[in-house]
matplotlib code that plots the C-alpha trace (Angstrom):
import matplotlib.pyplot as plt

x = [-20.2, -19.6, -15.8, -15.7, -18.1, -16.0, -12.8, -14.5, -16.0, -12.6, -10.9, -13.5, -13.2, -9.4, -9.8, -12.1, -9.9, -6.6, -6.9, -9.8, -8.4, -4.7, -4.3, -5.0, -2.6, 0.1, -0.3, 0.2, 3.4, 4.8, 4.0, 5.8, 8.8, 11.1, 11.5, 12.1, 14.9, 16.8, 18.5, 20.0, 21.6, 24.6, 26.0, 26.0, 29.0, 31.2, 30.0, 31.2, 34.7, 34.7, 33.1, 33.8, 31.1, 32.2, 29.6, 31.3, 30.5, 26.8, 25.1, 23.0, 21.5, 20.1, 18.8, 17.1, 15.6, 14.1, 12.8, 11.1, 9.5, 8.5, 7.0, 4.9, 3.7, 3.0, 0.7, -1.2, -1.6, -2.8, -5.4, -6.6, -6.9, -9.1, -11.5, -11.7, -12.3, -15.3, -16.9, -17.0, -18.3, -17.3, -13.6, -12.5, -10.1, -7.2, -8.5, -8.8, -5.1, -5.1, -7.9, -6.3, -3.1, -4.8, -6.9, -3.7, -1.9, -4.8, -4.9, -1.2, -1.8, -4.6, -2.4, 0.5, -1.7, -2.9, 0.6, 2.0, 1.2, 2.8, 5.9, 6.3, 6.0, 8.4, 10.9, 10.9, 11.4, 14.4, 15.9, 15.6, 17.0, 20.0, 20.6, 20.3, 22.8, 25.3, 25.3, 26.9, 24.4, 21.8, 20.4, 18.3, 18.7, 15.4, 15.9, 16.0, 12.9, 11.0, 12.1, 10.7, 7.4, 7.2, 8.0, 5.3, 2.8, 4.0, 3.3, -0.2, -0.8, 0.5, -1.9, -4.8, -3.7, -3.6, -7.1, -8.4, -6.3, -7.5, -11.2, -10.2, -8.8, -12.0, -14.0, -11.9, -12.5, -16.3, -16.6, -13.7, -12.8, -9.4, -11.0, -13.6, -10.7, -9.2, -12.4, -11.8, -15.4, -17.0, -14.6, -15.2, -18.9, -18.1, -16.1, -18.8, -21.4, -19.2, -18.3, -14.9, -14.4, -15.7, -13.5, -10.3, -11.0, -11.6, -8.2, -6.5, -7.9, -6.8, -3.4, -2.9, -4.0, -1.7, 1.3, 0.8, 0.4, 3.4, 5.5, 4.6, 5.6, 8.9, 9.7, 9.1, 11.4, 14.3, 14.2, 17.4, 17.1, 13.3, 12.2, 12.0, 9.7, 7.4, 7.2, 6.4, 3.6, 2.0, 2.1, -0.9, -3.1, -2.3, -2.9, -6.3, -7.5, -6.7, -8.3, -11.5, -11.6, -11.3, -13.9, -16.4, -15.6, -16.4, -19.7, -20.8, -21.0, -23.8, -27.2, -29.0, -32.0, -35.3, -37.5, -40.4, -43.7, -46.2, -48.7, -52.1, -54.7, -57.3]
y = [-63.2, -63.3, -63.1, -63.1, -60.1, -58.2, -58.8, -57.9, -54.7, -53.7, -54.2, -52.1, -49.4, -49.4, -49.0, -46.0, -44.4, -44.7, -45.9, -43.6, -40.8, -40.5, -37.3, -39.4, -42.1, -39.5, -38.0, -41.5, -41.9, -38.5, -39.0, -42.3, -40.9, -39.7, -43.2, -44.6, -42.1, -43.0, -45.9, -43.4, -41.1, -43.5, -46.7, -49.4, -51.0, -48.1, -48.1, -51.6, -53.0, -56.5, -56.4, -52.7, -50.1, -46.6, -44.6, -41.3, -41.8, -42.0, -38.7, -38.4, -34.9, -36.1, -39.3, -37.6, -35.0, -37.6, -39.7, -36.6, -35.7, -39.3, -39.4, -36.2, -37.3, -40.8, -39.3, -37.6, -40.9, -42.4, -39.7, -40.7, -44.3, -43.0, -41.6, -45.0, -46.6, -44.3, -46.1, -43.0, -43.8, -42.8, -42.9, -39.7, -37.2, -35.4, -32.1, -30.4, -31.2, -30.0, -32.4, -35.1, -34.8, -34.7, -37.8, -39.6, -38.6, -39.7, -43.1, -43.5, -42.8, -45.4, -48.1, -47.2, -47.5, -50.9, -52.2, -50.8, -53.9, -56.3, -54.1, -53.9, -57.7, -58.5, -55.9, -57.4, -60.9, -59.7, -58.0, -61.1, -63.1, -60.8, -60.8, -64.6, -65.0, -62.7, -64.8, -67.6, -70.3, -71.2, -74.5, -74.3, -70.5, -69.1, -65.9, -67.7, -69.7, -66.6, -64.9, -67.7, -67.7, -63.9, -64.1, -66.7, -64.4, -61.5, -63.3, -64.2, -60.6, -59.5, -61.7, -60.6, -57.0, -57.3, -58.7, -55.8, -53.0, -53.6, -53.1, -50.5, -48.4, -48.5, -47.8, -44.7, -43.6, -44.1, -42.4, -39.8, -40.8, -42.2, -43.6, -45.5, -46.8, -48.6, -49.6, -53.3, -54.3, -52.4, -54.0, -57.4, -56.9, -55.9, -59.1, -61.2, -59.6, -60.5, -63.9, -64.9, -67.5, -65.4, -62.4, -64.5, -66.2, -62.8, -61.6, -64.8, -64.3, -60.7, -61.6, -64.3, -61.9, -59.1, -61.5, -62.8, -59.3, -58.1, -61.0, -59.9, -56.3, -57.5, -59.3, -56.0, -54.4, -56.6, -54.9, -52.8, -49.0, -48.8, -51.6, -49.2, -46.9, -49.7, -50.7, -47.1, -47.0, -50.3, -50.1, -47.7, -50.4, -52.6, -49.8, -48.8, -52.3, -53.4, -50.4, -50.8, -54.6, -54.1, -51.4, -53.7, -56.5, -54.0, -53.2, -56.8, -56.1, -53.6, -55.4, -54.4, -52.3, -54.2, -53.6, -51.3, -53.0, -52.7, -49.9, -51.2, -51.3, -48.6]
z = [-2.1, -5.9, -6.0, -9.8, -10.0, -7.4, -9.4, -12.7, -11.2, -9.7, -13.0, -14.7, -12.1, -12.5, -16.3, -15.8, -13.1, -15.1, -18.6, -19.4, -17.3, -18.3, -16.1, -13.0, -14.2, -14.9, -11.4, -9.9, -11.9, -11.0, -7.3, -7.4, -9.3, -6.4, -4.8, -8.3, -8.9, -5.7, -7.5, -10.0, -7.4, -6.9, -8.3, -5.6, -7.4, -6.4, -2.8, -1.9, -2.1, -0.9, 2.5, 3.0, 2.5, 1.5, 3.5, 2.7, -1.0, -0.5, -1.6, 1.5, 0.7, -2.6, -1.2, 1.8, -0.5, -2.8, 0.1, 1.7, -1.7, -2.1, 1.4, 0.8, -2.6, -1.3, 1.3, -1.5, -3.3, 0.0, 0.2, -3.2, -2.0, 0.9, -1.7, -3.4, -0.1, 0.3, -2.6, -4.8, -8.3, -10.9, -9.7, -8.0, -9.4, -7.9, -6.4, -3.1, -2.5, 1.1, 2.0, 0.0, 2.0, 5.3, 4.5, 3.4, 6.6, 8.8, 7.0, 7.6, 11.3, 11.4, 9.9, 12.2, 15.3, 14.2, 13.8, 17.1, 19.2, 16.7, 16.4, 20.2, 20.6, 17.8, 18.9, 22.4, 21.0, 18.9, 21.9, 24.0, 21.1, 20.9, 24.6, 24.8, 21.9, 23.5, 26.7, 24.7, 25.6, 23.0, 24.1, 27.2, 27.5, 29.0, 27.1, 23.7, 24.7, 25.7, 22.5, 20.4, 22.2, 21.9, 18.2, 17.7, 19.5, 17.4, 14.2, 15.4, 16.4, 13.0, 11.1, 13.1, 12.7, 8.9, 8.9, 11.0, 9.6, 6.0, 7.0, 9.6, 6.7, 4.8, 8.0, 8.6, 5.0, 5.4, 8.8, 8.6, 12.1, 13.1, 16.3, 14.2, 12.0, 15.0, 16.8, 17.3, 18.3, 15.3, 12.8, 14.4, 13.7, 10.1, 9.6, 11.1, 8.8, 5.8, 7.3, 8.5, 5.9, 3.1, 4.1, 4.4, 1.1, -0.5, 0.8, -0.5, -3.9, -4.2, -2.8, -5.5, -8.2, -7.0, -6.7, -10.2, -11.7, -9.6, -11.0, -14.5, -13.7, -12.2, -15.5, -17.4, -14.8, -16.1, -19.5, -19.7, -19.6, -19.8, -17.4, -14.4, -16.4, -17.3, -13.6, -12.7, -15.2, -14.3, -10.5, -10.2, -11.8, -8.8, -6.3, -7.6, -8.2, -4.7, -3.1, -5.1, -4.4, -0.7, -0.8, -2.5, 0.0, 2.8, 1.1, 1.7, 5.4, 4.8, 4.2, 1.1, 1.5, 1.3, -1.7, -0.9, -0.3, -3.2, -2.8, -1.7, -4.4, -4.1]

ax = plt.figure().add_subplot(projection="3d")
ax.plot(x, y, z, "-o")
ax.set_aspect("equal")
plt.show()
């Protein structure tokens, strides 16, 4: 796998999708706006006095309304990511909004289903940890020991889940089937076709790139007054780049078609 070529292609794809198509970029910004505006609904400094939180001063209706709007619009953006996962070239546009929303909702369901086992195990570990702590005995407490073992198992399951859920999302996009998106054996075959080491290295590379770029975006976010706007504008670059990168990594599980044999001479 040529990682440099995949990164370069994903960057070019992102440029075509957003920089050369400002309407798509603007839609990304608008759909991300509700969650960004939550911070302006109330001033956290007026809500806390010492250790006391003034819950009655929190404008719950406005916050709930913004969160609901952000959730719906976020599902639309997820639907667009599904189209990128399908390997559509040139980059897709925002149309067929009903289908876009349904695709986004289905992908959310796929991702939730993948993380259910890890959530159950970690929740059980935290419950045992709390019950063990309430008992007053920490050292030698069987509940605490069981909680730590479960927590370790939960972390392992979480790592495995992330590895599978990433390609499971692309598999769902390519097949249109939620069941295919969570088919463990099929995704295992896909990873084996890519190569476990190759796949994990590909994820490490994109993780490092995203962290570096996110740090740069965070620095822009520190600029008074306009920082949050800059963050809102730049975040779509990360989203589209990651989606295209993962899509191209998935493509390496599909063997290239063999060149046709030369026609026999007459």
